Each structure stands twice: as C-alpha cells, then as structure tokens.
C-alpha positions, -999 to +999 in steps of 0.1 A: +118+408+412+149+384+418+167+373+386+156+338+389+121+346+392+121+371+363+139+344+342+111+319+351+085+345+342+100+349+309+100+313+303+064+309+314+053+337+289+071+321+260+054+287+267+020+306+268+030+322+236+039+288+220+007+272+230-011+303+215+008+298+183-004+263+181-040+275+189-039+302+161-020+280+135+010+304+135+035+278+124+065+302+120+061+317+153+056+283+168+088+271+153+108+303+164+096+299+201+102+262+202+139+269+192+142+295+218+128+271+246+149+245+234+183+263+232+199+235+210+193+206+232+165+181+220+138+201+201+113+172+200+115+164+235+114+200+244+081+205+224+067+173+238+072+186+274+056+221+268+022+218+284-003+238+302-019+234+337-041+207+322-012+188+307-022+198+271+006+201+245+008+221+212-006+188+195-037+191+216-044+226+208-038+225+173-061+196+170-088+213+191-086+244+168-082+224+135-049+235+126-036+206+105-005+222+092+007+224+129-002+190+135+018+179+104+049+196+117+046+180+151+039+147+141+059+143+108+091+166+117+091+160+153+076+127+156+055+134+185+032+109+200-002+111+182-019+093+212-003+116+239-030+122+268-036+152+287-048+154+323-081+142+316-066+113+295-078+129+262-056+124+231-054+150+201-080+130+182-106+136+208-101+173+208-103+176+169-134+153+168-153+173+196-149+205+177-160+189+144-127+194+126-131+165+102-100+172+081-077+172+111-094+142+126-087+123+093-052+133+093-046+122+128-061+089+120-039+085+090-010+093+113-018+063+134-041+078+160-060+050+179-097+056+169-109+037+201-087+055+227-110+066+257-104+094+280-101+087+318-140+090+319-142+063+291-154+085+263-139+078+229-140+100+197-169+081+187-190+095+216-182+131+207-188+126+171-221+112+179-228+140+205-221+167+178-239+149+149-208+148+126-220+119+105-190+118+084-168+113+113-191+090+128-193+067+099-153+070+096-147+058+131-172+030+129-154+018+099-123+017+119-139-011+143-147+012+173-172-005+194-204+011+189-214+004+224-183+014+240-194+027+277-181+060+294-190+075+326-219+092+308-232+061+287-226+048+252-224+069+220-261+063+214-269+076+248-248+108+240-266+110+204-301+108+221-294+131+250-279+159+227-310+154+204-287+142+173-314+124+152-289+115+124-263+101+148-291+079+164-302+064+131-265+058+121-256+040+153-289+020+152-278+009+116-246-002+131-265-022+157-260+000+188-281-016+217-310+005+225-313-007+259-278-001+271-277+012+306-252+035+327-245+024+364-274+046+375-300+031+350-299+058+323-306+045+287-307+060+254-346+062+257-344+080+289-319+104+275-340+112+245-371+118+269-351+141+292-337+160+262-374+163+248-363+148+214-393+132+199-374+121+166-348+103+186-374+086+208-393+073+179-362+058+165-352+042+196-388+027+201-387+014+166-354-003+174-368-020+204-359+003+233-379-004+265-402+022+277-412+008+310-378+012+329-366+025+362-345+054+357-332+066+393-367+058+410-388+070+380-399+059+346-394+076+313-431+088+314-426+104+349-397+123+333-418+135+305-447+144+327-422+165+348-411+183+317-446+187+303-437+172+269-470+166+253-458+147+222-434+127+240-461+115+266-483+104+239-455+087+220-447+069+252-482+059+259-487+045+224-456+023+230-470+008+261-459+031+290-475+025+321-495+053+331-501+039+368-464+032+376-452+051+407-418+069+414-397+067+444-423+092+463-452+072+453-465+096+426-479+086+393-470+106+362-502+125+363-495+137+397-458+146+388-475+168+359-497+184+384-469+193+407-453+210+378-486+227+366-485+209+331-523+211+324-520+196+289-499+167+303-525+159+330-555+159+303-534+136+283-527+111+310-563+113+327-581+089+305-552+066+308-548+068+347-566+047+375-580+071+404-556+078+432-575+073+465-555+103+480-572+127+455-610+128+463-620+149+433-607+126+405-611+155+377-583+173+361-591+204+382-593+183+413-559+166+407-543+201+401-559+215+433-549+187+454-514+186+441-509+223+442-521+223+479-493+197+485-466+214+468-475+248+487-470+230+521-437+216+509-426+250+497-436+269+529-416+241+549-387+248+528-389+287+532-389+283+567-355+266+567-339+293+546-321+319+565-302+352+554-267+344+565-254+381+567-265+417+564-247+418+531-266+390+518-299+407+529-289+439+511-280+419+479-315+402+480-329+438+478-308+448+450-327+460+418-317+429+398-336+423+366-367+403+369-366+368+352-398+354+339-408+318+351-405+305+316-370+318+313-361+305+346-372+271+335-353+271+303-323+282+321-325+252+345-330+231+315-298+245+300-278+243+333-289+205+335-274+200+300-242+219+311-241+197+343-243+165+320-216+177+298-194+186+327-198+151+343-184+136+311-158+162+312-170+178+278-161+212+291-168+231+259-202+219+255-206+226+292-195+263+285-221+267+258-249+252+279-240+274+309-238+305+285-273+297+274-285+296+309-269+328+317-286+346+288-320+334+302-313+341+338-282+365+346-292+366+382-282+329+391-247+331+406-242+292+405-243+296+366-212+318+367-196+296+392-200+265+371-187+282+338-157+296+356-149+261+367-152+249+332-129+276+318-105+265+344-106+231+330-100+244+296-071+266+309-089+296+301-079+317+331-091+351+319-125+339+312-125+320+344-116+350+365-145+374+346-169+348+356-158+342+392-160+380+397-196+381+382-204+352+406-192+373+436-210+405+426-241+384+426-233+366+459-203+384+477-207+364+508-206+329+491-174+312+499-174+292+466-175+325+446-143+336+464-128+302+459-136+304+422-118+338+419-089+325+438-084+293+415-086+317+384-060+341+399-037+312+408-039+298+372-030+334+361+001+331+387-014+361+404-005+344+437-008+373+460-043+381+448-052+345+447-043+342+484-066+370+493-095+356+476-089+323+492-086+340+527-120+357+520-133+322+513-117+309+544-134+336+566-166+326+550-161+288+555-134+282+579-143+244+583-137+238+546-105+218+544-101+224+506-103+262+509-079+262+538-054+242+518-058+263+486-051+295+509-020+278+521-007+267+487-013+300+471+008+318+500+035+292+495+033+297+457+037+334+460+066+332+484+084+308+458+076+331+430+089+361+446+120+341+459+112+347+495+109+312+505+148+309+508+163+319+542+188+346+540+225+338+545 
C-alpha cells in the first residue's frame, strides 16, 4: 500500500474509533483520539468535522446512546452546535428522544436544543416521543410549545402514536387538543393508522375525540382495512360508531367482500346483518359469500401464477432447496411486521424499521426481501458489518437477484472494501445490465478502489 494510502487508512480507523468512543461513552479515549486527530490546530472545529458516511458526528452518537457526559464535554467544553444536523436532517435531540433517553434529552434542551426542529422528513422530537410512548418526554416537549399537530411525511405525532399502538401517547396528545382528523397527503388519518395497527384502545380514544369513521383512505375506508385484517373488535367498534358497511373501495368491493377474499369468516359473520345484498353474489349467505369470493380469488391467483417465470437454472434449483416451511399464520404476521418496517423506513426511523424487519425475519426467514430491507436500514444507520451480514443472507436466498448483489456491494463500499464491492456490483450489472444505478455504483466502486490504492495517478 502506498504511504499516502496507508496514512489515510490510519486516519479513517481513528475516526471510527473516535465515533465508537462517543457511542460507548468512553470520554477519556474520545479526548485522546480527538487530540491525535486535531494535531494542535483547532480542537472544536476538528471534532465538529468528524462525521460518518451519514454526516453523524460524536454528538449524534452520544445522544443516541444516552451518553450524557460525552454530550456535556462536546457542548460545554468544545461549544459544538447542539442543533447540528446529520444527512437526514436530524439533530442530536431527535436521536436521544427516539431511543427514549430522557435524561440526555432534558440536558440537550437545557443546552438550548430546539424542541421543534424537524428532520428533512418533517419529523420532530415530539413525533418520536409519541411513537415510542415516552410520556415524560412527550409532556416536556409539549410544555416547550411544540406544535401538537406538526406534520411530517408520515403525519402528525398523533398519527404516529396511533399507528404504533401507543395508547397513553394518544391520550396525552388529545388532552393537548391534537386534531383527530388530521390527514397526510395520501389521506391517512390517526384513526386509519389505529385501525391498520389493530389498536382498539387507540381507536376508541380517537372516536371519543370526534375522529371520522367514514373517510376515504387511498380508495378504501377504515372498515375495509379492518375487514382485510380480520380485526373483529375493531369492526364492531367502527360499526357502532357509524361506519358504512355498504361503502365500496376502489375495486367496487364492500367490506364483507374484502373479508371473504381474505378468508376471515368471523368478520363476515359480523358484517353480514349490516350489509345490503350484492347482486353479483347469487347465494347471499355467509357460506355463499365465501364461496363466491374464493372462486374469484382463485381465478386471479391462477392468472398471476401464469405470469411468473423462473429466470435461471440457479433460481429453479433454489426453489427446490429444503428451506424451512413457514406456516400461513406466521407468513401473515411477518407481512404485518414488514409493513410496520416499511412505514418506519418511509419516515426515516431506521432503528424502529430494523426492529420490525427483525420480527418479520424471525417469523419468516425464507423471505429475501426482509434481509434486503434490513440491510438497507443498517447502511442508513452506518452499521456496515450488519448490513453485509444481511446482504449475504439475502444472496443465499436469492443468488440471482440483482438487488441482493447491490446490497452486498453497498455494504462493502461502506466498509471501504472497494475491490470486493466492485465485484458485487459487477454481479448485479450482469443480472440487470439496464439498471443505471447499479452500473454507476460499479463504476464508482472501481474508481474509489483505484484512488484508495493510489493507482489513479499516472506514472511519471
């Protein structure tokens, strides 16, 4: 390795050790490494500039892990900016609150952290406190004058609380006059979030507060969502609150038909006395509805199967491997957990997304997309080793999936193993040569490898 490259590698290793010291709360080591990296120049500026691939500095990591003493050193002695943002636009306060570190969050607020500072997605510390059910933090932030109805890409704090089944958070937010009918751009409301999450307690609180039950949520109503999920108590609650059992979703189906498609007999039996006869179903009985809708579903399933083709001999062989059998109920629960993970990822709450995908993987370890999704979350969190482990598991399950190769390459690139990253990206290019993102990633990895090894300079 060229001397310059070796020196650069040593610096990168010290930077990683420095950030790890912030995570573990090893203040003595952190100070020692800071001095070595600064070399007598401007310590505060040097420390402020030390960041990971996601632009997270020592203050972000210390706050995330609840290391208040490290935060004190960084803020009181080095005078760092308490509201400095990372690549996602998140300041230290959000990192502390998301992990439920009340003492650290209080300290950051005492140091002047802006309680209402949003991330790039619009989420504030209040959203995260509501989502994890940290009531002390929730009340503290509200006492600072944070807008109870502040909107993020994934809705208001009340929407987060309802969607994450945080009954106490819902109660506190409603006490502070949160709008129970606030909507996202795609018409999701707190009530719809509670129904989707299967939270009867949150649903009842929202209805008492005046939440509307007959709303259009992406072409369906909350009753359709409950029927799809087979949530019997929630169906009963919605019906008693005035939900229309004869409303139709975008495909023209009533809630009872949606329940029949999903095989939820209990839901059908509840909805049957409330629902007007559907002319297309000749035998208007519970069994007749089930038989008719199962027949329709079978036709659609057969059409879908005819469109699916095994792409390669490798995939065909993989399909015959002795993978563990996953029970239908486990698959269903895995999909529900995956949905929670997808929602958390959309609002850039990667730690919660990791937890949800982990639950899904425990239920269904045969689904490669779960490992792919969790790998991406680890990358966003800067946890390259975890990202690589999940990418490898994904490739084992689906060796001829371009995205699996791409995930592996992304993790290796974050680890600065550029040659291996280039190889993984090249495998992805061979599988999906028209994908410009993959092609560009391959080229960038090759170029980064050249620079890393010092071979990008022409010989004199």
